[in-house]
N, C-alpha and C positions, 0 to 999 in steps of 0.2 A: 738265772739272772734275768730280770724283766727289763725289757727295753722300753724307754719312753720316746714317744714321737718327738722329733725335733721340729721347730718352727723357724722360719726366717722372719725376723722382725726388722723391717727397714728402719734405718736411722737417718733422720734428716735434721741435723743441728743447724741453728742459725749462726752466722759469723759472730765471733766475739768482738770483732772490730770491723766496721764498714770502711772500705777503702775505695776512693773514687779519684780518678784523674780526668781532667786536670785538677791540681790541688789549689789553683788560683787561676783567674783569667782576667786580663785587662785588654780591651780592644775597642774597635769602632763598630757602630751599627751599620748595617746588619751583621751579626756574628752567628755563624753556624758552629755550634760547639758539640763535639762528640764526648759524652760522658761514659768513660770506660769504667764499668763496675768491676773492680779488682778484688772484691771480697771473696773469701773462701770459707767454708765449702758452699758453693752455690752452683746451680745449673738452670736450664730452662724449665724445670719442674717447679721451681720456686715462683712466687708471685712478687711483683715489684710495683711500688707506687712512688712515682717521682712527682715532686712539685718544684717547678723551676723558678718561682718567686715573682713571675710576671703574669700569673694566671694560667700559664701552660702547665700541662701535666703529661705523664707518660707511664707506660706499664711494661716497657721492654727491659731486658737485662741491662743492656748498654745503649741507651738512646741517643739520638742527635736532636738538638733543640736550637731553634733560631730566635735570637734576641733582636728585636727591632727598635726598642725604645732605650734611650739612655737612662742609666741608673745603676744602683748597686743592689744585687739580688742574693738572697739566701736560697740554698737548694736543700730540699728535704728528700730523704730516701727511706722508704720502709721495705724490709725484706721479710716475707713470710714463707716458712718451709711447708712442704706438702702435708705435714701433720699438724700445722697450725701454730708452730712456734714463730714469734715475731720479734724483730728488733728494728730500731729506726734511729736516725740521727738527722740533725740539721747542720749544714755547713754554712756558717754565718759569713756573709759578704764574700761568697766564693766567686761571684761574677761581677765585674765592673764594666759597663758599657758606656763608652764616651761618644761625643758627637764626632762625626766624620770631619777631618781637617778641611779647612777652606784655604785655597791658595791665596797668598798675599801678594800676587803679582798678576799682570795681565800680559798678553802677547797678541800680536797680529800674525796671521799666516803669511809666509813668504812663499811666493810661487817661483819656482825655478823653470826656466825654459832651456831648451837645448842650446839656444843661441847665447845664453849667458854663461854656459859652462865652458871651461877651457881644459883641454886635455894636454898632458905632457908626454 
């Protein structure tokens, strides 16, 4: 019986579904948002292209991005395996950044002195 050499062929599939958290965000500027890439199977040997909708980009597996301008943003993610297989998706209106609230009241500081305090 003749033996044939065996070969190891690495298998690097792309995820059938791209999963990212948060699945929605609404908050005030500035907003630091951690995008947790929960897609499987992936690891650091894959390449990632993020477009955050405000002109910012990233290439980390799970990046953090700061939004400074108000608006509604689509987020794009492309995942490419080490052997060149690629998948991508756009999360429409994933991020909504609103203006920071403005207080509707005013106050004046009150200074307390030890002579105005009464102890019981």
